[in-house]
C-alpha positions in Angstrom: 13.1 -8.4 3.0 12.5 -11.9 4.3 14.5 -11.2 7.5 12.4 -8.0 8.1 9.1 -9.9 7.6 10.2 -12.7 10.0 11.3 -10.3 12.7 8.1 -8.3 12.5 6.0 -11.5 12.8 8.0 -12.6 15.8 7.5 -9.2 17.5 3.8 -9.3 16.9 3.4 -12.9 18.1 5.4 -12.1 21.3 3.4 -9.0 22.2 2.5 -9.1 26.0 -1.1 -10.2 26.8 -1.2 -9.0 30.4 -3.1 -5.7 29.7 -6.4 -5.6 27.8 -6.5 -3.6 24.6 -9.1 -2.1 22.5 -10.3 -4.4 19.8 -8.8 -4.1 16.3 -11.1 -2.1 14.0 -11.8 -3.3 10.4 -13.9 -0.2 9.6 -11.8 2.8 8.9 -10.9 5.5 6.3 -7.5 7.0 5.7 -5.5 9.1 3.3 -2.2 10.8 2.9 1.1 11.0 1.0 2.6 8.1 -0.9 5.9 7.6 -2.9 6.8 5.0 -5.5 10.5 4.1 -5.8 11.7 2.1 -8.8 15.1 0.4 -8.6 16.7 0.1 -12.0 20.3 0.1 -13.4 21.7 3.7 -13.5 18.7 5.4 -11.9 16.2 5.2 -9.0 13.2 7.3 -10.0 10.8 8.4 -7.2 7.2 9.4 -8.0 5.2 11.3 -5.3 1.5 11.7 -4.9 -1.4 10.8 -2.6 -3.7 8.0 -1.7 -7.1 7.3 0.0 -8.4 3.9 1.1 -10.9 2.4 3.5 -12.3 -0.8 5.0 -15.8 -1.7 6.1 -16.7 -4.7 8.3 -19.7 -6.5 6.7 -19.7 -9.4 9.2 -18.0 -10.4 12.4 -14.9 -11.7 10.6 -15.4 -10.4 7.1 -14.6 -7.0 5.6 -14.5 -5.3 2.2 -11.8 -2.7 1.3 -10.8 -0.4 -1.5 -8.3 2.3 -2.3 -6.9 4.6 -4.9 -3.4 6.1 -5.3 -1.8 8.4 -7.8 1.8 9.3 -8.2 3.7 11.3 -10.8 7.0 12.8 -11.8 8.0 15.3 -14.5 11.3 15.2 -16.2 12.7 18.3 -18.0 15.1 17.9 -20.9 16.5 20.0 -23.8 17.8 19.1 -27.2 18.7 20.9 -30.4 15.1 21.7 -31.0 14.6 23.3 -27.5 13.2 22.3 -24.1 10.6 19.6 -23.6 9.2 17.6 -20.7 8.0 14.0 -20.1 5.6 13.4 -17.2 5.0 9.9 -15.9 1.7 9.3 -13.9 0.7 6.0 -12.3 -2.8 5.5 -10.9 -3.8 2.4 -9.0 -7.4 1.6 -7.9 -8.1 -1.5 -5.8 -11.1 -3.4 -4.5 -11.1 -6.5 -2.4 -12.6 -8.7 0.4 -10.8 -9.9 3.5 -11.2 -12.3 6.5 -9.7 -12.1 10.0 -9.5 -14.6 12.8 -8.3 -14.0 16.3 -5.1 -15.8 17.3 -4.8 -14.2 20.7 -6.2 -11.2 22.6 -3.9 -8.9 20.7 -3.2 -10.7 17.4 -5.4 -11.5 14.4 -4.7 -13.7 11.4 -5.7 -11.9 8.1 -6.3 -13.1 4.6 -7.6 -11.1 1.6 -8.2 -11.2 -2.1 -8.2 -8.1 -4.3 -8.5 -6.8 -7.9 -6.2 -4.0 -8.8 -5.6 -1.9 -12.0 -2.3 -0.2 -12.8 -2.7 2.8 -15.2 0.6 4.1 -16.4 0.6 7.3 -18.5 3.4 9.0 -20.3 2.9 12.6 -21.5 5.3 14.4 -23.8 5.2 18.1 -24.2 7.2 20.9 -25.9 6.5 24.4 -27.1 4.5 23.2 -30.1 3.5 19.6 -29.6 2.1 17.3 -27.0 1.4 13.5 -27.0 0.1 11.1 -24.5 0.5 7.3 -24.3 -1.3 5.0 -21.8 -0.7 1.5 -20.6 -3.2 -0.5 -18.5 -2.7 -3.7 -16.5 -5.4 -5.6 -14.6 -4.2 -7.9 -11.8 -5.3 -10.1 -8.9 -3.6 -10.3 -5.5 -3.9 -12.8 -2.7 -2.3 -12.2 0.7 -2.2 -13.4 4.2 -0.6 -12.2 7.4 -1.0 -11.0 10.9 -2.3 -7.8 12.5 -1.8 -7.0 16.2 -1.5 -4.4 19.0 2.0 -4.4 20.6 0.5 -1.8 23.1 -2.7 0.0 23.7 -1.7 3.0 21.5 0.1 1.1 18.7 -0.7 -1.3 16.0 1.3 -3.3 13.4 0.6 -5.5 10.5 2.5 -7.8 8.2 1.4 -9.4 5.0 2.9 -11.6 2.3 1.2 -12.4 -0.9 1.3 -13.0 -4.7 0.2 -10.8 -7.5 -0.4 -11.8 -11.2 -2.2 -10.3 -14.1 -2.3 -9.3 -17.7 1.0 -7.9 -19.2 3.0 -8.9 -16.1 4.8 -11.8 -14.6 3.6 -13.2 -11.2 5.5 -11.8 -8.3 5.6 -12.1 -4.5 4.6 -9.0 -2.6 5.3 -8.0 1.0 3.7 -5.3 3.2 4.8 -4.0 6.6 2.9 -1.3 8.4 2.0 0.3 11.7 -0.2 2.9 13.4 0.2 5.2 16.4 -3.1 6.2 17.9 -3.7 9.8 19.1 -7.2 8.9 20.4 -9.5 5.9 20.2 -10.6 6.9 16.7 -7.6 8.8 15.2 -4.1 7.6 14.4 -1.0 8.2 12.2 -0.3 5.3 9.9 2.8 4.3 7.9 3.3 1.4 5.5 6.0 0.0 3.1 5.1 -2.4 0.3 7.7 -4.4 -1.6 7.1 -5.8 -5.1 9.8 -6.9 -7.5 12.0 -3.8 -8.0 9.3 -1.4 -6.7 8.9 -0.1 -3.2 5.9 2.0 -2.2 5.9 4.1 1.0 2.8 5.7 2.5 2.2 8.0 5.4 -1.3 9.1 6.4 -4.0 9.7 8.9 -6.6 7.0 9.8 -10.1 7.4 11.3 -11.4 4.2 12.8 -15.0 3.5 13.7 
């Protein structure tokens, strides 16, 4: 992952400055599909779902942001008593504040702080009985990175940070994303986030203002 982050940073920093580009917008709303992949011995479960998030500039270089994602997967089994299912659902709301500073005409430095909550629910169900168990974790995240425009119709961002909270060990986290603009206001976004043995992919549509 470190090689990917270094390469992406180099590409952003080397973006040509000859042609002027539209300014980066820190006021937008987006939503779409997301998938959570967990790497563990013997299996690599994938949970699918959706997300929505947005950002709003409250000053020239300051913005607030928030988001919500939910993913789930249902497993079907059968034993001597008959069929049963176990459904795993993970919800993650997030709120934070960020700062950006221009490095060049096409490249910004970014830094942000966020609160996030991880709600993990397991639901057991068979023909006669159902049971639900929930686990909650509150965490804080700090990250810094770069966001830039390699061309007039494309955008890319790279962030590295640290996350820590209740019921979890502190871990480094990395994010790599990009956008292709259809118009000045509308674009297709994609992002990959790496954290410990978890990778989360997101693809959505963004409206910038």
